[in-house]
Backbone as a ProteinNet text record, in pm:
[ID]
protein_1_A
[PRIMARY]
MCDPEHGEKKHAPSERETTGSLSPRNCRRVVVLGAPGVGKTSILRRFLRDGFDDRYQPTSEDFLRKLYRIRGETYQIDILDASGERSFPAKRRLSILTGDIFLLVFSVDDRGSFEEVVALRNEIFGAKAALLNGREPTRVPTVVCANKVDLPAEEWAVSPADVRGVFETSAKDGQNLDSAFEALARRGGLPPETGPSRHRRVSLRSYQALWPGRGGGEADGAPCGALYPLARRPSFGSDLRRVLGPRGAKRRNGPLEKCPVQ
[TERTIARY]
1790.2	1746.8	1777.4	1841.4	1880.7	1808.6	1781.5	1726.3	1841.3	1841.1	1954.6	1976.7	1873.8	1886.4	1950.5	1910.3	1957.2	2049.7	2066.9	2155.8	2101.4	1971.5	1912.4	1866.2	1882.5	1841.2	1691.4	1625.2	1481.8	1453.6	1352.6	1314.6	1185.4	1175.9	1051.6	939.5	820.8	710.1	667.4	636.9	589.7	446.1	401	263.2	164.2	193.5	103.4	95.4	212	213.8	134.8	135.6	70.7	-79.5	-123.4	-265.6	-343.8	-274.2	-345.7	-440.7	-554.8	-653.1	-746	-704.8	-779.2	-875.7	-1003.3	-1104.2	-1100.3	-1106.3	-1106.1	-1219.5	-1330.9	-1443.9	-1413.1	-1306.7	-1268.2	-1151.5	-1118.5	-1007.1	-1061.6	-1008.3	-1047.3	-923	-927.2	-822.4	-884.4	-829.8	-873.2	-774.9	-824.7	-740.6	-764.4	-655.7	-662.5	-613.4	-693.9	-660.8	-687	-611.9	-627.5	-499.7	-508.4	-392.3	-287.7	-162.8	-59	-89	-52.5	-61.6	-199.1	-296.7	-432.5	-455.6	-359.3	-371.5	-403.2	-382.4	-413.4	-330.5	-200.4	-112.3	-149.5	-184.5	-223.1	-351.6	-445.5	-569.5	-538.9	-450	-413.7	-343.2	-262.1	-195.4	-298.1	-402.1	-509.8	-580.1	-601.1	-667.5	-584	-452.5	-362	-320.4	-372.9	-347	-199.4	-141.8	-1.8	11.4	-100.1	-93.3	-91.3	-59	-60	75.2	124.1	249.8	221.3	239.5	204.2	313.9	423.2	529.2	495.4	483.6	447.9	569.2	548.5	651.6	583.5	636.3	576	570.1	460.6	441.5	545.7	612.5	711.7	663.1	591.1	540.1	395.6	369.3	235.9	148.3	198.8	119.2	132.9	21	18.4	-83.6	-61.7	-154.5	-180.7	-307.7	-344	-430.1	-398.9	-469.8	-553.6	-670.2	-762.3	-810.1	-836.6	-902.3	-1029.5	-1144.6	-1272.7	-1373.3	-1422.9	-1523.3	-1482.3	-1354.8	-1305.9	-1269.4	-1286.2	-1252.6	-1136.4	-1063.5	-950.8	-992.2	-949.4	-976	-844.6	-838.5	-719.6	-761	-703.2	-725.3	-592	-584.5	-467.9	-499.9	-408.2	-427.6	-325.7	-375.5	-289.7	-308	-204.2	-205.9	-156.5	-250.4	-217.3	-193.2	-174.8	-158.6	-28.7	69.5	195.6	187.6	68.6	52.7	-16.8	-21.6	-92.6	-36.8	93.2	155.9	158.4	97.2	97.8	-45.8	-121.1	-263.9	-294.7	-214.9	-243	-224.1	-118.9	-93.5	-203.5	-245.7	-352.7	-483	-508.5	-631.5	-631.1	-514.9	-505.7	-530.2	-476.1	-499.9	-648.5	-715.8	-859.8	-935.3	-897.1	-967.3	-950.3	-838.1	-816.1	-876.6	-926.7	-979.8	-1117.7	-1139.6	-1272.1	-1344.8	-1268.1	-1321.6	-1232.2	-1291.4	-1213.5	-1228.1	-1113.4	-1109.2	-1052.7	-1135.9	-1095.1	-1084.7	-975.4	-949.4	-916	-981.5	-940.6	-929	-863.5	-843.3	-933	-996.4	-1091.3	-1022.9	-891.6	-820.9	-758.7	-797.4	-738	-849.4	-897.1	-1007.6	-970.3	-845.2	-800.7	-809.5	-784.2	-790.5	-934.2	-1030.8	-1172.4	-1209.4	-1167.5	-1198.8	-1133.1	-1015	-947.8	-1026.8	-1083.2	-1163.2	-1289.2	-1351.8	-1469.1	-1430.9	-1316.2	-1269.7	-1233.9	-1170.9	-1132.8	-1255.4	-1358.2	-1480.5	-1541.1	-1544.3	-1595.9	-1508.4	-1376.3	-1284	-1305	-1326.9	-1348.9	-1473.5	-1583.7	-1708.1	-1696.1	-1624.8	-1605.4	-1521.7	-1414.2	-1326.8	-1400.5	-1477.7	-1553.1	-1660.1	-1723.3	-1824.4	-1761	-1641.6	-1572	-1537.4	-1501.8	-1469.6	-1592.3	-1710	-1835.8	-1897.6	-1812.9	-1856.8	-1965.9	-1946.2	-2037.7	-2152.4	-2176.1	-2285.1	-2240.3	-2327.8	-2294.9	-2279.7	-2171.3	-2156.7	-2268.9	-2318.9	-2429.5	-2389	-2266.9	-2219.5	-2067.4	-2012.6	-1868.6	-1849.3	-1813.6	-1800.4	-1697.7	-1743.8	-1658.2	-1685.3	-1578.4	-1588.8	-1506.3	-1567.3	-1498.7	-1480.3	-1357.1	-1325.7	-1285.4	-1354.1	-1311.8	-1224.7	-1095.1	-1002.4	-958	-900.5	-848.6	-960.1	-1074.1	-1183.9	-1152	-1038.4	-996.5	-941.8	-919.1	-867.1	-973	-931.7	-1027.4	-1111.5	-1234.8	-1328.6	-1273.7	-1197.9	-1146.1	-1041.8	-990.6	-892	-956.5	-1086.2	-1154.2	-1166	-1141	-1152.5	-1269.6	-1347.7	-1465.5	-1588.4	-1704.6	-1829.1	-1897.7	-1994.7	-2071.2	-2137.7	-2179.5	-2242.8	-2143.9	-2016.3	-1914.5	-1893.7	-1909.5	-1880.7	-2007.4	-2121.5	-2246.3	-2243.5	-2272.1	-2277.4	-2143.8	-2037.6	-1907.7	-1869.6	-1764.6	-1721.3	-1626	-1665	-1580.4	-1486	-1358.9	-1264.1	-1145.1	-1080.1	-951.9	-859	-757.7	-659.5	-578.8	-574.7	-495.9	-557.1	-689.3	-752.6	-846.7	-852.5	-933.2	-1080.7	-1120.3	-1262.5	-1328.9	-1436.1	-1523.6	-1456.5	-1334.1	-1266.1	-1326.9	-1369.6	-1432.5	-1555.1	-1633.3	-1752.5	-1712.8	-1606	-1558.6	-1509.8	-1437.3	-1385.9	-1499.9	-1602.3	-1718.2	-1789.7	-1802	-1864.9	-1781.1	-1649.9	-1559.1	-1583.7	-1595.8	-1620.3	-1759	-1859.2	-1997.6	-2017.9	-1970.8	-1990.1	-1906.9	-1796.1	-1709.8	-1740.9	-1845.6	-1884.7	-1791.5	-1729.7	-1638	-1702.1	-1658.3	-1711.8	-1676.2	-1763.9	-1732.7	-1609.1	-1573.2	-1456.3	-1324.5	-1327.1	-1203.5	-1169.6	-1263.6	-1235.8	-1134.1	-1045.8	-934.7	-976.8	-1094.2	-1137.7	-1216.6	-1232.8	-1317.8	-1239.8	-1108	-1027.5	-898.1	-833.2	-705.1	-593	-492	-378.3	-277.8	-231.6	-135.9	-17.1	90.9	207.9	178.1	258.1	239.1	257.2	352.6	376.8	254.7	196.5	76.9	-39.4	-47.6	-153.6	-140.4	-17.2	5.7	-31.3	-10.8	-39.4	-187.9	-272.4	-416.2	-461.4	-371.6	-412.5	-423.5	-524.7	-541.3	-416.6	-379.8	-265.4	-133.4	-134.6	-9	7	-74.1	-58.1	-125.8	-190.3	-259.8	-408.3	-478.5	-622	-687.9	-802.5	-877.3	-962.5	-894.8	-962.8	-1071	-1042.2	-1141	-1235.3	-1212.9	-1300.2	-1287.9	-1190.2	-1176.8	-1119.5	-1181.4	-1125.2	-987.3	-897.7	-763.3	-712.3	-608.9	-550.9	-401.7	-329.3	-183.9	-139.1	-41.7	18.5	108.8	106	196.8	309.7	426.4	532.1	600.1	582.4	652	567.7	452.4	364.1	430.4	418.8	470.6	359.6	360.5	257.3	272.6	162.3	170.4	224.9	280.6	337.7	227.4	269.8	175.6	100.9	176.4	114.2	11.3	43.2	-51	-179.1	-163.4	-281.7	-364.7	-296.6	-368.8	-449	-388.2	-460.8	-577.9	-560.1	-668.2	-787.6	-757.4	-863.9	-931.5	-850.5	-905.7	-965.9	-907.1	-957.4	-951.5	-1040.3	-1040.4	-1065.9	-1133.2	-1164.2	-1038.7	-933.7	-810.5	-749.3	-750.3	-692.6	-774.6	-907.4	-993.8	-979.5	-946.5	-938.8	-808.1	-712.8	-578.7	-580.1	-665.3	-668.9	-784.6	-860.4	-974	-935.1	-1035.8	-1007	-955.2	-870.3	-812.1	-918.9	-917.6	-1008.3	-926.3	-986.5	-917.5	-908.5	-789.1	-768.7	-839.6	-903.8	-971.6	-878.8	-749.7	-656.6	-638.5	-645.2	-634.1	-758.8
458.5	587	694.9	804.2	909.4	1039	1114.5	1248.6	1340	1398.5	1478.6	1602.3	1647.1	1770	1744.3	1634.6	1608.8	1487.8	1416.4	1300.9	1184.7	1185.7	1078.3	967.1	845	731.2	711.4	696.5	674.6	533.1	472.9	337.8	342.4	253.8	246.5	203.3	261.6	227.3	82.5	16.7	-120.4	-120.4	-238.5	-249.3	-216.2	-260.1	-233.6	-84.3	-16.5	127.5	202.4	150.2	219.4	198	74.6	44.5	66.7	68.3	87.8	-28.2	0.1	-104.5	-120	-202.9	-222.2	-338.8	-313.5	-418.1	-509	-641.8	-734	-706.1	-651.7	-625	-511.7	-436	-325.2	-360.9	-489.8	-535.3	-616.5	-590.9	-667.1	-699.5	-815.9	-849.9	-854.3	-772.6	-769.9	-853.4	-955.1	-1039.3	-999.2	-966.7	-919.3	-1030.5	-1062.5	-1171.9	-1131.1	-1192.3	-1164.9	-1200	-1207.4	-1241.4	-1130.3	-1160.4	-1056.9	-951.4	-828.2	-721.6	-662.4	-694.8	-642.4	-508.9	-467.3	-337.7	-343.3	-458.6	-471.3	-374.7	-372	-284.5	-138.1	-100.4	38.6	74.9	-18.6	6	21.4	-63.4	-53	78.8	124.7	254.1	366	355.8	454	446.1	323.5	304.9	364	348.1	400.2	543.5	598.6	736.6	760	666.7	678.4	716.1	747.4	787.4	669.9	697.2	594.9	591.8	471.3	452.9	356.6	403.7	318.8	219.6	217.5	119.5	-9.5	-119	-245.7	-306	-338.8	-408.5	-520.4	-643.1	-752.1	-716.2	-756.2	-721.9	-790.4	-711	-768.3	-760.8	-654.2	-638.4	-684.5	-798.9	-857.1	-831.6	-761.3	-738.6	-593.2	-525.4	-384.2	-364.7	-263.1	-233.9	-84.6	-50.8	89.1	100.7	202.4	227.6	353.5	352.4	464.9	507.5	635.7	690	758.8	699.7	746.6	756	875.5	900.3	839.3	858.7	813.8	667.1	592.4	449.8	422.6	315.8	274.4	157.1	162.6	54.4	12.9	-114.5	-166.3	-247.3	-212.9	-290.7	-349.1	-481	-550.4	-588.9	-560.7	-590.8	-695.9	-810.2	-919.6	-939.6	-910.3	-936	-1078.8	-1168.7	-1311	-1356.1	-1261.6	-1299.1	-1374.5	-1358.5	-1429.4	-1575.6	-1619.4	-1756.8	-1845.9	-1801.5	-1877.5	-2018.8	-2035.7	-2167.4	-2247.4	-2192.8	-2259.9	-2269.9	-2368.7	-2378.3	-2382.3	-2455.9	-2465.6	-2330.8	-2259.9	-2128.4	-2030	-2036.4	-1946.8	-1978.7	-2106.9	-2146.1	-2093.4	-2098.8	-2045.7	-1895	-1826.5	-1682.2	-1653.6	-1734.9	-1717.8	-1741.5	-1845.7	-1878	-1769.7	-1697.3	-1592	-1458.7	-1450.4	-1323.5	-1291.2	-1163.6	-1115.4	-1050.4	-986.5	-915.8	-950.7	-960	-998.2	-893.7	-857.9	-768	-846.9	-872.2	-948.6	-853.4	-864.7	-770.2	-845.7	-804.8	-852.3	-732.3	-752.5	-645	-667.9	-561.3	-576.6	-615.4	-602.7	-641.3	-780.1	-855.3	-987.6	-1084.8	-1160.4	-1253.9	-1358.1	-1402.4	-1502.1	-1452.6	-1323.1	-1268.4	-1265.5	-1245.5	-1251.2	-1393	-1491.4	-1630.8	-1672.6	-1616.9	-1647.9	-1593.7	-1473.8	-1416.2	-1499.7	-1548.9	-1635.8	-1760.3	-1820.6	-1939.7	-1906.8	-1791.2	-1751.4	-1730.4	-1667.7	-1644.5	-1777.6	-1874.9	-2007.4	-2073.1	-2054.5	-2112.6	-2051.4	-1920.3	-1851.7	-1906	-1913.4	-1961.7	-2108.5	-2187.7	-2328	-2346.5	-2267	-2277.5	-2236.4	-2128.6	-2082.5	-2183.9	-2246.7	-2348.2	-2470.2	-2510	-2624.3	-2597.6	-2472.6	-2436.3	-2448.8	-2431.5	-2442.2	-2580.8	-2680.4	-2819.5	-2836.2	-2771.7	-2791.3	-2693.6	-2619	-2520.4	-2398	-2347.8	-2228.4	-2108.9	-2030.9	-1911.4	-1812.4	-1747.4	-1653.5	-1537.7	-1491.7	-1383.6	-1383.9	-1357.9	-1341.3	-1206	-1102.6	-968.3	-967.5	-939.3	-944.6	-825.4	-765.5	-658.4	-700.9	-694.9	-732	-607.1	-584.7	-468.9	-514.3	-460.1	-475.7	-354.8	-374.7	-261.5	-230.6	-112.5	-60.6	-25.2	23.3	60.5	187.2	250.3	366.7	327.3	197.7	150.9	165.2	184.5	193	65.7	79.8	-32.9	-148	-116.4	-223.1	-310.8	-266.4	-346.2	-434.3	-416.2	-496.4	-641.8	-733.8	-876.6	-939.3	-856.6	-905.3	-834.3	-896.1	-839.9	-754.2	-670.4	-592.6	-681.3	-801.4	-893.1	-937.9	-949.6	-994.2	-893.3	-764.7	-661.7	-612.6	-671.2	-631.2	-671.7	-578.8	-608.8	-597.2	-561.3	-540	-392.9	-352.3	-213	-194.1	-110.1	-79.3	33.5	0.1	94.2	122.6	232.2	265	314.3	234	277.5	395.3	409.6	516.9	653.9	667.3	798	800.8	689.5	686.4	661.8	634.4	618.2	509.7	546.8	455.3	387	424.5	358	396.7	522.3	562.2	476.3	448	363.6	222.2	170.7	36.5	33.3	137.2	141.9	157.6	234.8	249.8	116	40.1	-92.2	-187.2	-176.4	-259.6	-237.3	-110.3	-76.7	-122.4	-91.8	-123.7	-274.4	-349.9	-495.1	-561	-497.3	-553.2	-504.1	-423	-375	-270.2	-190.4	-84.8	51.6	153.5	288.2	338.8	417.6	471.6	560.3	612.1	700.1	628.1	494.6	423.2	439.6	488	516.3	628	623.1	719.2	864.8	891	1030.2	1080	992.4	1027.7	1052.3	1050.1	1078.8	1147.2	1211.9	1274.7	1177.6	1177.7	1090	1163	1096.5	1156.8	1063.2	1116.7	1033.6	944.3	840.8	750.4	825	917.3	995.3	1081.3	1145.6	1227.1	1140	1020.9	927.7	887.5	857.7	818.7	930.9	1054.7	1169.1	1183.7	1111.9	1121.9	1044.3	956.9	876.6	962.1	937.1	1013.7	1006	1118.3	1122.1	1141.8	1161	1180.1	1323.5	1410.7	1551.3	1591.7	1495	1528.1	1519	1493.8	1478.1	1503.1	1445.3	1459.1	1584.5	1698.9	1823.8	1856.4	1837.8	1874.9	1760.4	1643.4	1529	1469.6	1511.9	1463.9	1322.6	1230.1	1095.4	1101.7	1015.5	1013.9	871	853.3	721.1	730.1	625.9	622.9	482.6	474.6	346	302.2	172.2	117.6	46.1	109.4	57.7	-68.8	-104.1	-220.7	-347.6	-340.3	-456.8	-571.2	-689.3	-809.5	-913.4	-989.2	-1092.2	-1194.7	-1232.4	-1334.4	-1465.7	-1546.6	-1674.3	-1770.7	-1877.1	-1980.8	-2036.5	-2060.2	-2114.8	-2020.4	-1890.7	-1791.7	-1788.1	-1792.5	-1791.1	-1917.6	-2030	-2155.5	-2151.2	-2096.3	-2082.6	-1986.4	-1883.4	-1787.7	-1857.8	-1952.3	-2025.1	-2125.1	-2205.7	-2312.8	-2262.3	-2156.4	-2100.9	-2204	-2193.3	-2286.8	-2430.2	-2448.3	-2584.4	-2665.7	-2599.2	-2670.1	-2735.3	-2662.6	-2715.8	-2832.7	-2823.5	-2928.6	-3057.5	-3045.9	-3164.4	-3239.9	-3179.9	-3238	-3381.4	-3410.4	-3543.5	-3626.7	-3573	-3644.2	-3715.5	-3769.2	-3837.8	-3740.1	-3789.5	-3704.1	-3662.5	-3534.8	-3483.2	-3414	-3401.6	-3333.3	-3184.8	-3129.6	-2986.9	-2905.3	-2791.4	-2708.2	-2660.9	-2646.6	-2602.1	-2710.3	-2839.1	-2948.6	-2958.8
-298.2	-352.9	-250.1	-291	-197.9	-228.6	-123.2	-137.7	-176.6	-298.1	-343.8	-258.8	-186.2	-109.1	26.7	89.8	225.4	234.9	124.8	126.6	205.7	235.4	313.8	221.3	267.1	186.9	199.4	84.9	84.7	37.5	95.5	58	-21.6	-121	-198.2	-105.1	-118.2	-30.4	-49.7	60.4	50.9	1.1	-41.3	-90.4	19.9	141.3	254.1	282.7	276.2	300.5	193.9	73.9	-37.3	-38.6	-15.5	-28.9	99.4	214.7	340.4	364.9	426.1	455.7	335.9	243.3	119.2	134.9	112.2	124.1	1.4	21.5	-93.3	-191.7	-142.9	-233	-330.5	-302.3	-390.2	-481.6	-488.7	-573.8	-691	-808.6	-927	-1009.2	-1073.3	-1169.3	-1308.3	-1397.3	-1536.9	-1618.2	-1686	-1771.2	-1916.7	-1985.4	-2123.8	-2216.5	-2317.1	-2408.1	-2552.8	-2642.8	-2785.3	-2859.2	-2989.8	-3073	-3068	-3102.2	-3105.4	-3212.2	-3183.3	-3282.2	-3305	-3219	-3240.6	-3170	-3085.7	-3019.6	-2871.8	-2809.5	-2666.1	-2582.5	-2607.8	-2530.2	-2549.7	-2671.9	-2698.4	-2625	-2618.5	-2544.2	-2395.9	-2344.5	-2203.2	-2174.5	-2266.3	-2247.5	-2241.3	-2321.2	-2314.5	-2179.1	-2131.8	-2002.6	-1889.5	-1901.1	-1798.7	-1827.8	-1937.4	-1979.5	-2009.8	-2083.3	-2124.8	-2272.1	-2337.3	-2477.3	-2572.7	-2698.6	-2803.5	-2873.7	-2897.7	-2970.7	-3085.2	-3209.4	-3323.3	-3361.5	-3287.5	-3314	-3240.8	-3315.3	-3251.5	-3181.7	-3054.9	-2978.5	-2901.3	-2907.8	-2831.1	-2683.1	-2619.5	-2478.6	-2392	-2306.3	-2215.6	-2070.9	-2035	-1898.8	-1896.4	-1830.6	-1841.2	-1719.6	-1618.8	-1498.2	-1453.4	-1442.7	-1403.7	-1292.7	-1213.1	-1102.6	-1096.1	-1078.3	-1059	-934	-854.4	-729.1	-743.4	-682	-692.4	-554.1	-542.6	-423.9	-473.8	-440.3	-492.2	-378.1	-356	-251.2	-117.3	-83.2	46.6	54	-53.7	-54.2	-149.2	-118.3	-201.6	-289.8	-415.1	-509.7	-575.9	-612.1	-679.5	-801.9	-915.8	-1037.9	-1082.4	-1085.7	-1140.6	-1284.4	-1373.7	-1515.4	-1557.6	-1601.6	-1645.9	-1795.8	-1871.4	-2015.2	-2036.2	-2059.1	-2068.6	-2211.6	-2302.9	-2443.8	-2468.7	-2380.4	-2396.8	-2357.1	-2312.7	-2264.9	-2368.1	-2493.5	-2596.7	-2611	-2587.2	-2603.7	-2473.9	-2369	-2238.5	-2186.9	-2234.8	-2202.4	-2052.9	-1974.3	-1830.7	-1762.1	-1801.2	-1742.1	-1781.4	-1907.6	-1952.7	-1880	-1860.3	-1790.1	-1647.5	-1581.7	-1445.9	-1446.7	-1545.4	-1556.4	-1572.1	-1652.3	-1672.8	-1542.6	-1470.6	-1346.3	-1240.8	-1244	-1144.3	-1187.2	-1309.5	-1359.3	-1305	-1275.3	-1234.8	-1352.2	-1440.5	-1556.6	-1675.5	-1794.3	-1912.2	-2022.3	-2078.8	-2194	-2311.2	-2411.2	-2528.9	-2647.3	-2721.4	-2830.5	-2958.9	-3068.5	-3200.8	-3293.4	-3405.2	-3502	-3623.4	-3671.2	-3782.2	-3913.4	-3920.6	-4043.5	-4033.8	-3930.4	-3907.6	-3868.8	-3966.4	-3942.3	-3836.9	-3840.3	-3743.5	-3600.6	-3579	-3442.9	-3392	-3483.5	-3445.5	-3402.8	-3481.5	-3449.3	-3318.3	-3290.8	-3164.2	-3045.4	-3059.2	-2950.8	-2925.9	-3033.5	-3017.6	-2937.1	-2971.2	-2899.9	-2755	-2733.4	-2597.5	-2510	-2565.7	-2488.2	-2444.2	-2534.1	-2498.8	-2392.8	-2406.2	-2308.4	-2170.1	-2165.1	-2037.2	-1968.3	-2041.9	-1982.4	-1942.8	-2023.2	-1989.7	-1864.7	-1851.4	-1734	-1607.3	-1615.6	-1498.6	-1459.3	-1558.4	-1529.9	-1463.6	-1510.8	-1451.8	-1306.3	-1276.2	-1138.5	-1049.3	-1109	-1034.2	-1049.6	-1079.9	-1094.1	-1199.1	-1312.8	-1424.3	-1431.2	-1322.4	-1325.1	-1403.7	-1487.4	-1565.3	-1471.8	-1485.9	-1401.9	-1430.4	-1324.8	-1341.9	-1432.1	-1416.9	-1502.4	-1505.5	-1620.4	-1636.2	-1704.2	-1627.5	-1686.1	-1799.2	-1919.3	-2037.8	-2128.6	-2178.7	-2278	-2399.1	-2516.7	-2640.7	-2725.9	-2770.5	-2854.9	-2994.7	-3095.1	-3234.3	-3265.2	-3259.7	-3266.3	-3410.4	-3425.6	-3553.4	-3652.3	-3600.3	-3690.1	-3769.3	-3739.2	-3817.4	-3954.6	-3975.6	-4104.7	-4213.8	-4338.9	-4450	-4460.8	-4505.3	-4512.3	-4595.6	-4701	-4787.7	-4717.9	-4603.3	-4529.8	-4423	-4402.6	-4300.4	-4345.8	-4252.6	-4282.1	-4207.3	-4137.2	-4065.3	-4120.8	-4100.7	-4153	-4047.1	-4087.1	-3988.7	-3883.4	-3924.2	-3828.6	-3721.4	-3758.4	-3662.9	-3550.3	-3581.7	-3481.1	-3411.6	-3445.5	-3381.6	-3234	-3147	-3004	-2933.1	-3005.6	-2941.3	-2958.3	-2890	-2896.7	-3014.8	-3108.8	-3224	-3183.3	-3167.3	-3107.7	-3198.6	-3167	-3229.5	-3120	-3090.4	-2990.6	-3043.1	-3175	-3235.8	-3208.9	-3231.3	-3209.7	-3089.5	-3015.2	-2893.3	-2915.8	-3038.8	-3071.6	-2987.8	-2918.7	-2844	-2725.5	-2692.3	-2580.7	-2446.8	-2432.1	-2306.5	-2277.7	-2380.7	-2363	-2321.5	-2381.8	-2346.3	-2202.2	-2160.4	-2023.7	-1922.9	-1958.5	-1869.8	-1852.5	-1962	-1954.6	-1870	-1882.3	-1803.8	-1654.5	-1615.1	-1474.8	-1431.6	-1512	-1475.2	-1461.6	-1558.9	-1555.8	-1446.5	-1411	-1307.2	-1167.6	-1152.8	-1020.2	-963.4	-1050.7	-1007.9	-1029.9	-955.4	-976.8	-1116.6	-1179.5	-1312.4	-1311.6	-1193.6	-1183.6	-1207.7	-1217.9	-1251.9	-1400.4	-1479.6	-1620.6	-1632.5	-1731.4	-1740.3	-1751.7	-1807.4	-1822.2	-1701.6	-1600.4	-1486.8	-1358	-1364.8	-1245.2	-1288.5	-1193	-1224.8	-1189.5	-1273.2	-1248.6	-1161.6	-1055.9	-963.8	-948.2	-891.8	-863.9	-744.1	-729.3	-616.1	-484.3	-480.6	-358.5	-324.4	-424.9	-400.9	-356.1	-413.8	-376	-229.2	-187.7	-48.3	48.1	5.8	92.4	122	47.1	69.5	191.8	242.9	357.5	482.2	566.1	690	776.7	836.6	926.2	856.8	723.3	650.5	602.2	655.7	621.7	493.6	426.6	302.7	323.2	217.3	228.4	95.3	78.1	-45.5	-35.3	-27.8	2.9	-98.1	-227.1	-327.2	-360.4	-298.2	-322.1	-460.6	-538.2	-676	-678.3	-751.2	-763.5	-828.7	-784.2	-842.1	-850.5	-932.1	-949.3	-971.9	-928.9	-944.4	-981.6	-1070	-1102.2	-988.2	-958	-856.8	-930.9	-942.9	-1030.9	-981.8	-855	-800.8	-807.3	-872.3	-878.2	-954	-899.7	-964.8	-969.6	-1075.5	-1087.1	-975.1	-909	-804.1	-859.6	-772.2	-813.6	-857	-924.7	-967.8	-847.2	-737.2	-616.7	-557	-555.3	-501.1	-583.5	-715.3	-801.5	-784.1	-766	-746.1	-616.3	-511	-383.6	-398.5	-480.2	-504.9	-569.8	-659.7	-728.4	-635.9	-566.3	-483.9	-353.8	-297.7	-172.6	-61.4	37.6	150.6	107.7	-7.2	-51	-75.9	-125.7	-157.6	-35.9	77.4	200.4	252.6	238.1	290.2	211.5	83.7	-1.6	13.8	85.4	88.2	139.5	240.5	298.4	243.8	150.2	94.1	-33.4	-102.2	-228.9	-332.8	-421.5	-524.3	-624.7	-659.3	-760.8	-868	-983.6	-1092.5	-1061.5	-1071.5	-1045.6	-1153.1	-1114.8	-1214.8	-1326.2	-1296.2	-1399.2	-1504.7	-1461.8	-1557.4	-1642.8
[MASK]
++++++++++++++++++++++++++++++++++++++++++++++++++++++++++++++++++++++++++++++++++++++++++++++++++++++++++++++++++++++++++++++++++++++++++++++++++++++++++++++++++++++++++++++++++++++++++++++++++++++++++++++++++++++++++++++++++++++++++++++++++++++++++++++++++++++

């Protein structure tokens, strides 16, 4: 990449240069699950403030990262759309095990998508319990969206009882999405300013300028967020190490145990 004014070659910023000293306690991975065509990508576009596109296209980019600067601290949210893993149970299970927060989406005009979310929720709790050797996890931050509520009532394939206790949303007109995003942050232990309506969106370059010693600064104290375009999904091995942690290394010379992914 060249600077058109001075002809100097510019290099894309490395992840370390962009995130600075990021505390692990300020990092979360959101795993998004649901049947195809229910509006997951459109909801994510709203979350990332990219607008709404009513043309359905199968998801191709399954890993996104957004960085935030809030009250002098840096936060990182990784978003993994695992819906493309429906035919790969082991891979989907690993995605579930690495998730900190879960966003489950079904469409009110598709009864099968509702039943899939019910099954996914059970799978999530079962996988997390297995990781804890059968003990029920104390909490699994989960937000469920009943999407496309803008459709006429006669097109609904779910009952009022089915959507009780979940967020009735419309990615098309933005209905109730702010509430869903606020719940996502609250249940996941993130600042409310990570919600799309609670911070200003800036370019990656402007975001980098906020770091001390770079000539910038958070002069107005306003929370801001930037997409990190070079984010790539970690490898299978990296995710496995994330799940097993130090225990995995200790077990190497011990008796064989069933892997949590199995």
